[in-house]
N, C-alpha and C positions, 0 to 999 in steps of 0.2 A: 392411544393404546401402546403400552410398553412392549418392547421386544422380549420374547421368551422362547425357550426351546419346548416345542410341543412333544408330548409323549408319543403321539401317533400323528403322522402327517396325513392331511386330507388331500389326496392326489387330485381331487376335483379342482383344486385351486392351481394346478399346473396348467395355466392357460395364459395367453397373451391378453393384456388388459383390454385391448380393442374388441375382444370377443364379448366382454361385458358391456362396453359402451355401445356396440352395435346392437346387442340383444336388448339393452335398455331402450335404444331408439326404436327398434321394431315393436317393443312392448308399448311404448308411448303412442306409436302410430297404429296400434291395433292390428299389427300384421302377424301376430303370433300364431294364427290359424293357417297361414299360408304354408304350403309344402314345397320343398325344394329337393333337388338331387345334387349332391356334391361328389366329385370323383377324386380319388387319390391316385396319382400316377407320377412317374419320374421321366426324365428326358434323356439320360445317358447311363449306360452300363459302367460301373466302376472299373477303373484301370483299362478302359477301352475293350472290355471283355465282350463275349458273344451272348451273354445272358446274365440274369440276376436271379436271386432266390428270395421268395416272399417269406418273411418271418415277423413275429411279434404279435400275431393275432390273439393269442391267449391272453396276453397282458391288456390288449384293448378290451376284450370281453370283460375281464376283471374290473377294469376302470369304469366301464359303462354300468356294470351291475352295481357298483358302489357309488355311483354319481349322486352327490348330495352336498348341500351347503349347511354346515352346522352353526351353532350359535357364535363361535369365535369368528368364523368366516363372515357371517352377516355383520357382526360388530366391526370387523376390519373394513368391510366395504362401506359401511355407514360413515366411517371416519374419512373416507375419500371425498365426501360432501358433494357428490354429483348424482347420487341415486336417491330417488324418492322411496318412501316407505312401502308403497304398493308394489314396486318392483322388487324390493328386498324381501317382501313377504312371498312374492311369486317364487323367488329363488329358494326361500326356506322350504317350500313345498314342492320343489322341482323334482321331476322324475323323467328320465329319457323315455319317449314314447314312439320313437321312430323305427325304421327298418334299416338293417345293415347287411350288405352282401360283400363277400370277399373271396379271394382265392384261398383254398386250404393252405395252411403253412407247409413250407417245403416245396411249393409249386414253382416251376420255372416261370419267369416273367420277362417281359420285354418293354422297352421305352414306349411312352405315349399311349399306353393302354390302361384303362381303369383297373387297378388291382383290388380296390376297395371302393364301394359306393354306399353313401348314406342317403336314404330317401326318408325325410323326416320333417316335422314342423320346423319352421325357419330358425327359431331360437335353439331348439335341440341340436340341429345340425351345426349351428355356429359355435356353441359352447364346447364341443368336443374336438375342434380342429387341431389344436396344438398337441394334445395328448395322443391322438390318433397318429399324427405325423411323426412325433418323436419315437414312438414304438416301432413303426414301420421303417423309418429312416435308419435307426440305430441297428436293429437286429437284422434287417435285410442286408445292410452294408457288411456286417461281420460274417453273416452266413455266406454271402457271396465271396468274400475274401477267403474264408476257410475252404470253400469249394475249389478255388484256384490253387491254394497251397496244397491241398490233398491231391489235386490233379498232378502237380509238379512232383509230388513224392512217389507217384506211380505204385501205389499199393503198400508202401511202407507206413509204419505207425507215425501218426502226427498227434502231438499233445498240445493243449492250450496251456501256455506258461505265462499268460498275460496279465494276471490280476494286478500286480503291483505297478504296471504301466498304464492301466485303464484310467479313464478320466475321473472316476469316482467309484464308490462301492457298488452302486446299481449298475454302472457300466461293466464292472468286472463280473458280477453275477449273471446279468442277462446277456452279456457278451459271450460268456462261456456257454450259455444255453444256445445262442445263435451259432456259435462255432461248431457245437456238436451236431446241430441240424445240418450244417454245411458239410459235415463229413469227418471232423476230427475224431480221434478214437477215445479221448478222455480229456480231463482238465485237472489242473492243480488247485482249483478254487473249491474249497471244501463246502461252502454254503451252496454252491451250484449243484454239487453232488447230493447234498442233503435234500434240497428242494426239488430237483428234477430227476434224480436217479442216474445222473451222468457218472460213469466210472471216474474215480479220482486216483491220483498217484503222485508220487514224488520220491526223490532219493535223498541226497545230502547236499549241504551248502558248503561253500568254501570256508565258512567260519568253523564248521565242524573239524575240517582238516587243520586249520590254523590253530585251533584251541589246544590240540594235543602236542606233545613235545616233538613228534615227527610224523611224517605222512604214514608210515607203516603202522604205527600205533593207532592212528585215527582210523585207518582202513580196518584194522583188526577189531577195534571196538565196534565198528559198524557191522562187520560181518558176523560177529558173535551175537549182536542184537537182532539182525535181520538175515539169518542164514538162507532163507528161502527166496529172498529178493535182493541179493547183494549187487547193487549197481554203484560203482565207485567213481567219484568225480576226480579225474586224473590230471587236471590242468592247473592246480593251485600253485605248483612250483615249476615242474618241467615234465611235460607229457611223456617224452620218450626216454629221458634219462632217469626219471623218478616215478612218475605216475604209473606207466604200464608195468615196469619191473616190480613195483610194490603190489600192484593188482595181481600179477602172476604169483608172487609169493603168498598172498592171501589165499588164492585159489588152491595152492598146493598145501600150505602149512595150516590153514585154519578150516577151510571149507571141505576139502577132501577127507580129512579125518572124521568129519561129521557126516559124511556121505552126501555132501551137497556140491553143487556146481556154481561157479561164478556166473551170475546172470548177465552182467554187462559192465560197460564203462561209459562215462559221459565226458565229452569235451565241450568246453564252454568258451573257448577263445582260440586265437591263432589261425593258421592256415588249415582249415578243416579238411580240405581234400588231401593235402600232404600228410597231415597228422593221422587221419583215419586210416589211410593206406598203410602207413608204417606201423601203427598200432595193431592193425589186423595181422600184418606179417609176423609181428612179435608174438601175438596171442596164438596164432595158428601154429607157429613153430613149437609152442609148448603144449599143444593139444587143446587149446581153448578157442578155436576158430568159430565155435558156435555162440560165443558171447556176443550179446548185442553191443553195437557201438552207436551210442546216442549222441546227438549234437544239438547245441543251442547256439546262442550268440547272434542276435539281431537278424534272424532268418526271415526271408519272405519267399514267394513263389519263384522269383527270378534267380535268387541265390541258390535255392534248392535245385532248380533246373540246371544251373551252371555247375554246381558241385557234382550232380549225377553225370553230366557230360564229361567231367574231368575224372570220372571213375572213382569217386569217393566211396569208401567202404562203410557208409552210414546206413543203418536200417531202422533208425528211430529218430524222429525230429521233434524237438521242443521249440515251439514258436510262440513268442511273447508279444513285444511291442507292435510289430507290423501286422499281427493278426488282430489283437484286441482293439487297436485304434485304426486299423486299415491305413497305416501311416502315409502311404503315397497317394491315397485317395480318401481323405478323412471325412467326407460328407456325401451322403447318398443323394440328396437333392430332390426328394419326393415333395410334391405340392398338392394342395387341396383347393379345388376350383369348382365354382358353381357351374353346373351343366344344364339345369332346367328348373323351372319354377311354375307353380300354379296357385291361384287363389282358391279358397275353400269352395267356391261355387263353380270352378272350372272342371270340366271332365277330363281334359288332357293337359300334359305338361307343355309349356312354351320353352323351346330350346333357348339357351343363353350361351353367348360366345364372347371370349376375350380376344380382341384384336391387338396386333403388335406389328411394328416394323421388322421385328425378328420373327421369321416364320416358325421357328421352333417353339415360340411362346404363344402362338395362336392355339386356343383350346378347341377340342372336339365338342360340339354342342349336343344336347339331347340326353335323355335318360337311356343309358346304354347297357349292353352286356358284352361278354367276350366269348367267342367260340374258338377252340383250338382245332386246327385242321391237321390231321395225321395222315401220313402215307399208309394206305391200307395194307400194303405188302410188308413194309419194314417196321411199321409202328413209330417211325420217326416224325418229328414235327415239320410240317410243310410251311405253316404260317399261322398267325392269329388273326381272327376276323373281328373287327370292332363294328358293332351294329346296334340298332335300336332294340330296346328291351323286348318289344313285342314282335320282332321279325322272326320268321321261321324259314327253314331251309330243307331241301330234299337232297340227300347224299347221292341219289341216282342221277342227278342232273349236273351238267357242267357249271362251273363257277368261275367268274373272272374276278380276280382280286387285284388291288393296286396299293402302292405305298401311300400312306396318308399325307406325307409331306411332299415327296417327289412323285406326284400323281401320274406322271407319264410312264412310270415303271409298272407294267401290268403283267399278270400271269394267268393263263387259263388252266384250270384243274379239271380234268375229265371226270364226269360222273362215274361212280362205281369204283374209283381209284382212291377215294379218301373217306375218312370218318370224321365226325364232329363230336366235340365234347364241350359243354358249357362250363366255363371256369368259375364264374361268380356264383357262389352258393349262399343261401339264406343263413344269416348268423343271428340277427334279431328280427322279430316281426312284432310290430306295435309295442315295442319296448320290452318284449319278453325274449330271452335267449332261447333259440330253437336248435342250437348246435352244441355238440359235446366235443370239446377239444381232445384230440388224441394225446397220448403221453409223448414226451420228448423223444423217446426211443422210436415210437411209431412214426413221428414226424420225420425223424432222420431216415427211416426206411422209405417213407414217401418220397423224400428228396432224392434218395439213391435211385429209386425207380424213375423219377422224373428225369434225372440226368442220363438215364439209359435211353430216353427218347430223343436226345440230342444227336445230331450228326457230329462225327469227329471233327469236321471243319469248324463247327461252332464252339468247340472246346479249346481251340488253340489259345495260348496265352497272349500271342501277338498276332494282330491282323486276322481275327476270326471272321468266319462267314457271318453276315448279318441276316437273320431271319426276317 
């Protein structure tokens, strides 16, 4: 088969080859009617944080709904010369027939708990592994990073400027989606705005300023074109000797005669704390203290936090590389593990466990669900309860909970002082989607409400309290 560029990718083929070899083995052994439960979970919060944010579910739904092998795929697999025709014919007619349960997008999550569970025929569960993981791992990572950056900004505007530093086009588009769920106010990525309704925005580039004969002319042309949204990039030559004075001239000579105000300035390099304070003083002295001072330049939550501590006069942050790639923690680390299995004649699942000399890699066996325990008085999260899917609880009774790894750590929660909420909700039942994904705006609102259930101690950027 010669290489060619397909007009439309079949994302079904985004899988590890071993998913096909194992599925073929199960097919040959007549195990295709066995049912299994696989859990998706992760082991550490990014950046040593106190929580993570679940994202990517809508793309998993779209993937499973479109799961199929077309003629080109079957021809390619035939060329591998390890699959017999009956298995290839099985794939040609394949349709996902399993159940899927997941946290709603935007939900707070913690290590070692199943945030997505697939209960399905063995081959069905095997074939979706890679696609499920890559969506959860990528978008949860970016949403969590965005939440930390927004936390550091303390209510100031944060925009996603990361597209050109993302790992590819899909990473830019879906990264912007995840960042908006995590709390940023908008994105510069136009396709994300078109696809998901995320507010888009942008100002000028250094090339605009460099193209014209001088900075003043460049600013003048821009202000005349965009008088209602004039944000001027003031660091192309010299922020304090050229950029700010020319911005003030534009405000007085171009915008005021039009009845308009200078909306703001942006600084993209240099000592952001010093330059922003000096720029504010100069703008304020000329009556433009209400102008936004926006900053970019390799920002992350730690630098933003430091700049605020230094008294920087920045009220809008454009964050690129360290948001869209989560530069200092570039992989989320979610895994997909078998938790239970049963043959077609079995009434109940048999728990399965992976053992390891590393305690953190020992899996929790059984077909499970998750209950979140809230403090009844404050509505804050007390703990998450990992339990078997058929267990029930009485909120009026005392409950003793313990850490699943450090099992000697136990806490008694008195009956009547807590409420329970089951987090895993049905997404697919017998192959049919039974869930309607909210809009990205609605997911963002869900995430905001979820973060309100966190104790302040869990939100710290460094050494947060562990739930």
